[in-house]
LOFI-157868 format. One line per field, with one value per residue (C-alpha): residue number from 1; z, y, x. Coordinates in steps of 0.02 Angstrom, whole numbers, always signed. Layout:
N
k: c(NUM / ...) $
c3: c(Z / ...) $
c2: c(Y / ...) $
c1: c(X / ...) $
This chain:
455
k: c(1 / 2 / 3 / 4 / 5 / 6 / 7 / 8 / 9 / 10 / 11 / 12 / 13 / 14 / 15 / 16 / 17 / 18 / 19 / 20 / 21 / 22 / 23 / 24 / 25 / 26 / 27 / 28 / 29 / 30 / 31 / 32 / 33 / 34 / 35 / 36 / 37 / 38 / 39 / 40 / 41 / 42 / 43 / 44 / 45 / 46 / 47 / 48 / 49 / 50 / 51 / 52 / 53 / 54 / 55 / 56 / 57 / 58 / 59 / 60 / 61 / 62 / 63 / 64 / 65 / 66 / 67 / 68 / 69 / 70 / 71 / 72 / 73 / 74 / 75 / 76 / 77 / 78 / 79 / 80 / 81 / 82 / 83 / 84 / 85 / 86 / 87 / 88 / 89 / 90 / 91 / 92 / 93 / 94 / 95 / 96 / 97 / 98 / 99 / 100 / 101 / 102 / 103 / 104 / 105 / 106 / 107 / 108 / 109 / 110 / 111 / 112 / 113 / 114 / 115 / 116 / 117 / 118 / 119 / 120 / 121 / 122 / 123 / 124 / 125 / 126 / 127 / 128 / 129 / 130 / 131 / 132 / 133 / 134 / 135 / 136 / 137 / 138 / 139 / 140 / 141 / 142 / 143 / 144 / 145 / 146 / 147 / 148 / 149 / 150 / 151 / 152 / 153 / 154 / 155 / 156 / 157 / 158 / 159 / 160 / 161 / 162 / 163 / 164 / 165 / 166 / 167 / 168 / 169 / 170 / 171 / 172 / 173 / 174 / 175 / 176 / 177 / 178 / 179 / 180 / 181 / 182 / 183 / 184 / 185 / 186 / 187 / 188 / 189 / 190 / 191 / 192 / 193 / 194 / 195 / 196 / 197 / 198 / 199 / 200 / 201 / 202 / 203 / 204 / 205 / 206 / 207 / 208 / 209 / 210 / 211 / 212 / 213 / 214 / 215 / 216 / 217 / 218 / 219 / 220 / 221 / 222 / 223 / 224 / 225 / 226 / 227 / 228 / 229 / 230 / 231 / 232 / 233 / 234 / 235 / 236 / 237 / 238 / 239 / 240 / 241 / 242 / 243 / 244 / 245 / 246 / 247 / 248 / 249 / 250 / 251 / 252 / 253 / 254 / 255 / 256 / 257 / 258 / 259 / 260 / 261 / 262 / 263 / 264 / 265 / 266 / 267 / 268 / 269 / 270 / 271 / 272 / 273 / 274 / 275 / 276 / 277 / 278 / 279 / 280 / 281 / 282 / 283 / 284 / 285 / 286 / 287 / 288 / 289 / 290 / 291 / 292 / 293 / 294 / 295 / 296 / 297 / 298 / 299 / 300 / 301 / 302 / 303 / 304 / 305 / 306 / 307 / 308 / 309 / 310 / 311 / 312 / 313 / 314 / 315 / 316 / 317 / 318 / 319 / 320 / 321 / 322 / 323 / 324 / 325 / 326 / 327 / 328 / 329 / 330 / 331 / 332 / 333 / 334 / 335 / 336 / 337 / 338 / 339 / 340 / 341 / 342 / 343 / 344 / 345 / 346 / 347 / 348 / 349 / 350 / 351 / 352 / 353 / 354 / 355 / 356 / 357 / 358 / 359 / 360 / 361 / 362 / 363 / 364 / 365 / 366 / 367 / 368 / 369 / 370 / 371 / 372 / 373 / 374 / 375 / 376 / 377 / 378 / 379 / 380 / 381 / 382 / 383 / 384 / 385 / 386 / 387 / 388 / 389 / 390 / 391 / 392 / 393 / 394 / 395 / 396 / 397 / 398 / 399 / 400 / 401 / 402 / 403 / 404 / 405 / 406 / 407 / 408 / 409 / 410 / 411 / 412 / 413 / 414 / 415 / 416 / 417 / 418 / 419 / 420 / 421 / 422 / 423 / 424 / 425 / 426 / 427 / 428 / 429 / 430 / 431 / 432 / 433 / 434 / 435 / 436 / 437 / 438 / 439 / 440 / 441 / 442 / 443 / 444 / 445 / 446 / 447 / 448 / 449 / 450 / 451 / 452 / 453 / 454 / 455) $
c3: c(-560 / -660 / -531 / -390 / -484 / -516 / -333 / -272 / -392 / -340 / -156 / -182 / -272 / -133 / -2 / -95 / -110 / +76 / +113 / -4 / +79 / +250 / +194 / +117 / +244 / +138 / +10 / +135 / +105 / +293 / +329 / +192 / +260 / +434 / +391 / +509 / +449 / +566 / +500 / +543 / +718 / +771 / +876 / +890 / +1056 / +1170 / +1278 / +1422 / +1433 / +1508 / +1354 / +1443 / +1350 / +1433 / +1315 / +1135 / +1037 / +1011 / +935 / +912 / +978 / +878 / +886 / +717 / +731 / +788 / +728 / +676 / +489 / +533 / +675 / +821 / +910 / +1088 / +1153 / +1128 / +1179 / +1248 / +1268 / +1427 / +1446 / +1433 / +1486 / +1368 / +1442 / +1387 / +1377 / +1344 / +1202 / +1324 / +1386 / +1214 / +1174 / +999 / +873 / +739 / +611 / +707 / +879 / +1012 / +1149 / +1302 / +1388 / +1561 / +1637 / +1739 / +1655 / +1714 / +1629 / +1646 / +1579 / +1412 / +1410 / +1241 / +1236 / +1113 / +935 / +971 / +870 / +873 / +707 / +682 / +737 / +670 / +516 / +446 / +318 / +330 / +195 / +162 / +41 / -72 / -90 / -223 / -327 / -285 / -246 / -104 / -60 / +82 / +192 / +160 / +279 / +379 / +408 / +559 / +563 / +681 / +636 / +737 / +896 / +888 / +805 / +683 / +554 / +389 / +253 / +191 / +66 / -29 / -151 / -178 / -164 / +11 / +57 / -8 / +85 / +248 / +211 / +199 / +332 / +477 / +417 / +257 / +355 / +437 / +272 / +219 / +36 / +24 / -162 / -129 / +20 / -12 / +97 / +237 / +193 / +34 / +132 / +234 / +358 / +455 / +636 / +689 / +871 / +880 / +962 / +881 / +1038 / +1081 / +958 / +926 / +851 / +669 / +525 / +460 / +292 / +202 / +266 / +220 / +46 / +36 / +37 / -126 / -221 / -352 / -304 / -436 / -361 / -187 / -253 / -325 / -158 / -60 / -172 / -145 / +44 / +171 / +275 / +426 / +327 / +214 / +361 / +437 / +274 / +266 / +443 / +392 / +249 / +262 / +229 / +69 / +0 / +54 / -32 / -195 / -189 / -151 / -307 / -411 / -335 / -416 / -355 / -274 / -180 / -123 / -63 / +43 / +111 / +168 / +254 / +344 / +406 / +564 / +514 / +573 / +469 / +318 / +328 / +336 / +182 / +83 / +134 / +61 / -106 / -256 / -249 / -399 / -341 / -165 / -230 / -333 / -180 / -72 / -206 / -198 / -11 / +70 / +118 / +304 / +279 / +168 / +296 / +437 / +340 / +288 / +469 / +518 / +385 / +398 / +363 / +205 / +121 / +169 / +94 / -67 / -82 / -44 / -188 / -305 / -245 / -286 / -471 / -559 / -599 / -785 / -806 / -817 / -643 / -572 / -641 / -629 / -508 / -420 / -416 / -523 / -541 / -587 / -648 / -678 / -836 / -748 / -686 / -771 / -829 / -690 / -557 / -630 / -635 / -451 / -414 / -515 / -418 / -256 / -324 / -382 / -278 / -381 / -550 / -612 / -595 / -677 / -863 / -890 / -800 / -800 / -832 / -752 / -767 / -616 / -600 / -594 / -768 / -890 / -1008 / -1067 / -1028 / -1052 / -1078 / -973 / -1132 / -1182 / -1008 / -1016 / -1179 / -1136 / -1066 / -878 / -901 / -1025 / -959 / -952 / -1053 / -1200 / -1190 / -1190 / -1342 / -1436 / -1392 / -1449 / -1632 / -1603 / -1543 / -1375 / -1232 / -1240 / -1090 / -1046 / -922 / -767 / -834 / -997 / -1022 / -1025 / -1203 / -1261 / -1159 / -1239 / -1413 / -1367 / -1297 / -1455 / -1567 / -1464 / -1461 / -1276 / -1124 / -1015 / -1025 / -906 / -825 / -804 / -733 / -825 / -797 / -865 / -694 / -686 / -570 / -607 / -738 / -814 / -866 / -1012 / -901 / -791 / -945 / -1000 / -825 / -827 / -1007 / -1011 / -847 / -932 / -978 / -806 / -755 / -878 / -762 / -883 / -734 / -699 / -868 / -844 / -676) $
c2: c(-280 / -393 / -531 / -412 / -357 / -537 / -582 / -433 / -473 / -656 / -609 / -489 / -622 / -748 / -619 / -577 / -760 / -788 / -640 / -711 / -881 / -800 / -711 / -865 / -1005 / -1119 / -1127 / -1238 / -1425 / -1458 / -1334 / -1404 / -1580 / -1528 / -1430 / -1455 / -1414 / -1302 / -1371 / -1545 / -1492 / -1416 / -1545 / -1655 / -1740 / -1657 / -1782 / -1761 / -1844 / -2000 / -2017 / -1972 / -1858 / -1687 / -1611 / -1566 / -1426 / -1281 / -1150 / -1094 / -925 / -830 / -656 / -595 / -414 / -394 / -384 / -569 / -607 / -767 / -757 / -865 / -978 / -915 / -1050 / -1161 / -1151 / -1319 / -1378 / -1479 / -1526 / -1362 / -1261 / -1173 / -1142 / -1079 / -1177 / -1077 / -1127 / -1176 / -1322 / -1400 / -1545 / -1599 / -1532 / -1662 / -1701 / -1719 / -1731 / -1622 / -1692 / -1592 / -1586 / -1644 / -1760 / -1617 / -1454 / -1279 / -1228 / -1049 / -932 / -854 / -668 / -594 / -498 / -359 / -422 / -596 / -681 / -849 / -925 / -1035 / -905 / -744 / -796 / -965 / -942 / -753 / -632 / -600 / -486 / -580 / -444 / -537 / -580 / -415 / -491 / -527 / -710 / -823 / -939 / -1119 / -1184 / -1119 / -1212 / -1215 / -1276 / -1271 / -1132 / -1071 / -1158 / -1101 / -1155 / -1020 / -990 / -1013 / -1035 / -1022 / -1124 / -1033 / -1172 / -1246 / -1428 / -1391 / -1313 / -1471 / -1581 / -1506 / -1567 / -1746 / -1875 / -1816 / -1913 / -1806 / -1644 / -1671 / -1712 / -1567 / -1516 / -1432 / -1402 / -1283 / -1192 / -1010 / -920 / -819 / -669 / -647 / -605 / -463 / -536 / -453 / -489 / -396 / -440 / -420 / -268 / -181 / -178 / -46 / +95 / +45 / -123 / -110 / -167 / -342 / -348 / -399 / -247 / -140 / -215 / -146 / +27 / -15 / -55 / +64 / +164 / +71 / -98 / -39 / +23 / -150 / -230 / -109 / -145 / -333 / -328 / -339 / -190 / -226 / -279 / -128 / -11 / -101 / -85 / +100 / +118 / +40 / +162 / +340 / +460 / +522 / +345 / +298 / +454 / +409 / +237 / +310 / +419 / +260 / +173 / +152 / +291 / +171 / +79 / +243 / +304 / +148 / +159 / +339 / +294 / +148 / +246 / +350 / +528 / +599 / +471 / +492 / +682 / +663 / +551 / +669 / +814 / +722 / +689 / +802 / +938 / +878 / +696 / +750 / +853 / +704 / +592 / +716 / +745 / +561 / +570 / +626 / +812 / +772 / +649 / +774 / +913 / +802 / +773 / +955 / +1011 / +901 / +968 / +1122 / +1280 / +1330 / +1159 / +1143 / +1314 / +1265 / +1105 / +1196 / +1312 / +1165 / +1084 / +1243 / +1208 / +1098 / +918 / +894 / +1065 / +1117 / +1194 / +1032 / +927 / +1046 / +1039 / +1197 / +1140 / +1271 / +1322 / +1505 / +1615 / +1801 / +1878 / +1942 / +1769 / +1657 / +1479 / +1417 / +1498 / +1419 / +1249 / +1268 / +1298 / +1143 / +1039 / +1094 / +1029 / +861 / +759 / +831 / +793 / +699 / +859 / +978 / +981 / +1168 / +1330 / +1478 / +1648 / +1793 / +1981 / +2096 / +2093 / +1904 / +1884 / +1748 / +1790 / +1619 / +1434 / +1364 / +1174 / +1083 / +1027 / +1208 / +1242 / +1086 / +1133 / +1318 / +1386 / +1416 / +1601 / +1629 / +1757 / +1694 / +1847 / +1785 / +1614 / +1695 / +1801 / +1645 / +1551 / +1698 / +1650 / +1496 / +1601 / +1651 / +1525 / +1411 / +1424 / +1384 / +1455 / +1355 / +1335 / +1254 / +1081 / +940 / +887 / +1062 / +1059 / +893 / +969 / +1118 / +1001 / +897 / +1051 / +1128 / +962 / +985 / +872 / +1001 / +1166 / +1311 / +1363 / +1553 / +1674 / +1819 / +1927 / +1797 / +1748 / +1561 / +1460 / +1289 / +1163 / +1021 / +870 / +753 / +600 / +691 / +732 / +550 / +489 / +603 / +570 / +382 / +317 / +164 / +106 / +135 / +258 / +263 / +281 / +347 / +386 / +201 / +173 / +318 / +256) $
c1: c(+2179 / +2066 / +2091 / +2045 / +1890 / +1838 / +1870 / +1768 / +1628 / +1624 / +1628 / +1484 / +1382 / +1414 / +1369 / +1208 / +1167 / +1195 / +1083 / +953 / +960 / +951 / +794 / +714 / +720 / +611 / +751 / +842 / +818 / +828 / +690 / +578 / +605 / +548 / +391 / +244 / +69 / -29 / -193 / -131 / -81 / -246 / -338 / -183 / -142 / -14 / +79 / +200 / +371 / +292 / +181 / +20 / -100 / -112 / -238 / -272 / -192 / -313 / -197 / -17 / +39 / +171 / +247 / +189 / +242 / +420 / +600 / +610 / +600 / +504 / +377 / +438 / +315 / +296 / +179 / +29 / -152 / -209 / -386 / -406 / -587 / -680 / -530 / -410 / -239 / -68 / +94 / +254 / +370 / +509 / +403 / +385 / +502 / +451 / +328 / +291 / +158 / -5 / +77 / +158 / +271 / +319 / +489 / +431 / +305 / +234 / +193 / +154 / -9 / -67 / -199 / -156 / -127 / -86 / +78 / +123 / +134 / +64 / -72 / -159 / -107 / -260 / -386 / -307 / -206 / -261 / -401 / -379 / -323 / -139 / -50 / +69 / +201 / +301 / +148 / +60 / -108 / -225 / -239 / -295 / -193 / -249 / -116 / +33 / +195 / +310 / +490 / +640 / +760 / +910 / +853 / +672 / +512 / +459 / +325 / +418 / +289 / +111 / +13 / -124 / -170 / -343 / -282 / -220 / -386 / -474 / -349 / -408 / -583 / -522 / -478 / -371 / -218 / -220 / -225 / -55 / +30 / +145 / +157 / +329 / +311 / +166 / +241 / +283 / +408 / +329 / +438 / +337 / +181 / +111 / -14 / -153 / -188 / -343 / -324 / -135 / -60 / +85 / +189 / +317 / +343 / +522 / +473 / +521 / +415 / +439 / +525 / +365 / +275 / +424 / +411 / +235 / +311 / +401 / +242 / +172 / +17 / -84 / -34 / -77 / -245 / -283 / -237 / -344 / -492 / -474 / -454 / -594 / -645 / -537 / -384 / -379 / -393 / -244 / -149 / -187 / -122 / +44 / +73 / +135 / -11 / +71 / +90 / -86 / -155 / -65 / -146 / -318 / -305 / -292 / -444 / -612 / -730 / -854 / -717 / -639 / -807 / -829 / -653 / -674 / -837 / -755 / -604 / -602 / -651 / -484 / -387 / -500 / -479 / -291 / -291 / -402 / -291 / -140 / -226 / -207 / -342 / -442 / -439 / -486 / -632 / -693 / -684 / -779 / -910 / -958 / -996 / -1158 / -1158 / -1146 / -1002 / -913 / -928 / -865 / -704 / -683 / -704 / -558 / -441 / -328 / -427 / -333 / -345 / -528 / -566 / -477 / -579 / -741 / -698 / -675 / -835 / -930 / -903 / -1029 / -983 / -951 / -870 / -689 / -699 / -767 / -624 / -475 / -330 / -278 / -97 / -8 / +173 / +187 / +329 / +360 / +431 / +587 / +639 / +766 / +739 / +855 / +745 / +589 / +672 / +715 / +531 / +485 / +612 / +530 / +363 / +434 / +312 / +169 / +249 / +96 / -7 / +116 / +156 / +180 / +221 / +103 / +183 / +89 / +101 / +110 / -80 / -84 / -157 / -109 / +35 / +93 / +83 / +259 / +272 / +402 / +492 / +527 / +595 / +703 / +791 / +817 / +980 / +984 / +1018 / +875 / +750 / +571 / +520 / +626 / +546 / +373 / +418 / +474 / +313 / +207 / +237 / +126 / -22 / -95 / -107 / -258 / -375 / -554 / -679 / -727 / -905 / -848 / -922 / -795 / -840 / -796 / -636 / -589 / -614 / -503 / -372 / -364 / -360 / -219 / -122 / -85 / -91 / -180 / -274 / -278 / -441 / -456 / -584 / -665 / -511 / -391 / -325 / -282 / -393 / -323 / -273 / -371 / -271 / -305 / -327 / -452 / -556 / -553 / -597 / -749 / -804 / -780 / -853 / -927 / -752 / -684 / -553 / -409 / -262 / -132 / -23 / -12 / +68 / +186 / +251) $
């Protein structure tokens, strides 16, 4: 039994290692020995089989967006006099440092027509921004590296180092010199190709872009803030609206304001609609009235009406900073039923830290912390839980006009992480969370994203 377990474990490790190696081509010594610098290739002579120069290399075409883990080269752009023409990959015999040799003495040159997913590596990727998914940062491609892999020439690596950028400013013989020790595997990066088309809908995301979906909202927010206008709109387009909205909630207000202005109004409205109500109201409040209304008009009627209600409250008050996301319960329910409702609201867990118990008229009876619900028996009636909590005093609530400094004092005195906001008849309007109060009261220190630390 022990032998079988050891064998299975070893087999699994070897399989994982093979998968790892498959995913990281630059780990192969053979690949690293055959790296060809793109910067060194640009402007290099292209000769036919007879050794005669046909033209000079102007760019390399690769299918950046497709099912391949490493983008395959699909052809070259040659400069012949003043003409730029396309040479398919099948016609290329050898691609070496600073030189390209063709398979035949006569070649079929044709006009270049971009196909789905293709980019020009020198024009669209080199010196452009990339997202380093492993390092979670935005960087810039100082050089790109090609290498033969499984019968094709593919883009295997990128160099983002300053020495390589300086090398390109030196003599031409320096430019073609690869620096394998600085080459990072292409699978660690998510590139942007502004001119590239996505191709058919069934084309799946490259693994690096799939890896973006695993990043925390706070990391995505940092990346969005560092990207240029075009690149961050592309990144937003790759993300599901829910994930994009989570990232937007973590952005600095000024950056978020710019991003919403840059986006198409329909897309911006969709993103705002996916944000938590209080965060969405804050984002809209920073826009000009006309810009704000354009987004609200493109949102579903109910959500737009809710946000208009929040925007009606003055900034700096409890109503202006509260979220309308509330989980409510009735006295006759059991703890198990309330927990089921909480489970249904799991995606909003950062906005919910208590359950509001209402009477038949919708007025506040109690505000039950999640901890008390967690330790209670499933069969316990909510009314029993409310009776037990009554010994600690009535629920703490503030009016929507209460200034945030006063709300902060009440919060500290009550030793709670949130306070309910109620109208004159004690009907809950929303909840104001501790981190929202700090965000509003400490703007000079930046937004204190406690949720980042909790995730």
